[in-house]
N, C-alpha and C positions, 0 to 999 in steps of 0.2 A: 413492578410485582407482578409475580407468577401463579394460574389458579391455586398451585395450592395455598398461597400465602390468602389470596383472598376466599378460598373459600374457609381456611381458617379462624379469618376477620369475620368471615361471614356466621360461622355459627357461635363465636363467639360473640358477637350481636342476637343469637337470637334468634333467629332469620331460617325457616322451617327448610325451605331450597336448599342453603343452603347444608344442614343436616341431614335428610336423604339425600344428594348427594355422595357427602362422603360417605354412609353409610353403604350405595349403590356403588362405592366404587371395592371398601374396603370388608366389606361381610362373607361375604364369600371365604377369602384369603385368612379374615380374622374366628372363621364358624369354623376354619379346617384346625386354626393353632386353641378352640374351646371346646372337638372332641378327641385333642388327643387326649386331654383328662380328665374327660365324660366315660362314661358307661350306657349312653345314647342318645340320641339325635334327640332327647324334647331336652333334658338335661342341658343341650349343648347350646342351644336356643334359649337356653331363659340364662342360662353365665354369656352367650354371647349379648343377647338384649340390657342385662347388667351393666357390658360394660361399656354400649356405650351411652345407653346415661350418666357413667360414670368421664368419661369420656368428652360427650358433649357441659360437664357440672364440671370438669378441667382445663377441654381447651384452654383455655385462657396461660397455664402454667407452662405450655409446653414453647419453649423453649429455643428448639431448631437443631438443639446439640445431637443431633439424631434425625432419623429420620422420617417423616413421620409414620406414616407403615412400623418399623420399630417400638418409635414410644408408643404406637396402641397395640400392639402386638403387644408392652410388656401391660399393658393394662390390663388385656385378658387374662393371663397369664396371670395374674395375681392376686383376678377377681374369683380364675377359675381354681385358684390355692383356695382360697382363704372361701371358694363352694365348699372345699374338697378337705375341708380345717377341722372338721364337726370328726369326720370318716376316719380322720385318719384317725385322733383321741378316744373312738371307737374302738377300731385298732391299732393297739399303740406299738407303733414301730420300735423294735429293736435290733439288735445290733447282734450281724449271725456270726460268729465265728467262725475265721479265716475255713470261704466255703473255696475250694479248690475242687477247680475246669479239667476232664482231661484235654491240653493238646493235643493231641490225638485226632479227634475229632475239627472236620473242620463245616460250617452250619456251609448252607448253598440258598443266597435267598431269591436268588435269580429265577427262582420258579416262581418263588412269591408274587400276587398281586399286593400294591398298595391295598382292598380294605381288608385282605389275611391277615398280614402281619401287625394293622392298626386292630383284628377281632383277640392279638393276640394278646397283646399289652393291654388291649382290652379283660379280658380276664385275667390278667393277673391280678396280684390284691395289692385294694388301693396304696395301699406306702407303694411298694417297690416300685407300680407303675405311675405314678405323676412320680418318681425321685429319677425311673428310667429315665422319660419323660425331657420335666427339665437338664436330664446328663448330658442325656443320648444324640437328644434334638433338638433343646432350647439351644447347649454350650453354657447356662451352668455350673462354677467348679464345685467341688461338693461342698468349701468352706460354702459361699455365696449360695448353695440348699440350704442346710446347714442353718447363716440365723435369715431364711426366710422363711423355713420348717419348722425353729426351736427344735433341732435335734443336733448329737453331735453330730461334726463331719466323719465319724468311724460310721455309725447312723449310714449314714445319708452311703455312705461306703459301702457297707451290709447292704444294704439294701437291694441299690446294683448291681452289685456281682449277684444277691441273689433272684433279680430280676432277665438278668443275664442268663440265670442256671433255668430257674425257669420256663425263657423263650430259646431257651437249647434244649428242655425235653417235648415237649409243646412243638419245636418243630422234627423232634426226633421221628414222634405217636406216627408226621406225618411222612413219615420212610427217604426225605430228603437231604438227608443228612450222607453225608464220603467218608470216608476212613482215608487216610494218610495224606495226604502230599496233593493226588488223581480226585476226577472226580470219578 
């Protein structure tokens, strides 16, 4: 039995020390995941806390088919989506038909710090930022996103395209766009 297995067993048994250890091991990485879906640190902390409550209550359902971190990350993503769901309905997502982006422009992200990029993503409309995070960062397919958010696959694709377009505009305003093939 390895350390992770005994930690999981301790959490299932309600051992506070095991729960604290699990929290200490994973909270920082999971906070970063939470931040991708939230507009502020405070909101991300709320999502993380709610996620850990769910993790502790449902850890007995972890079957080891994936890594523990990946399972916990999915809990955080789903919790963040549920948290954002009311905002998504306040600002409904609509299909944005065939947004065409100029392929002449190349975006250089090398000049940006992670915090700057995350700040730009947070400035996107809620639907765009959620779908951008799910597709570009988490790696979900548009079909999976459509099922999670109860929207059409076309809506997912168009919101992702709109997010990319808006991010390109933000980067352009920072004067960090190069044209053609060179910098």
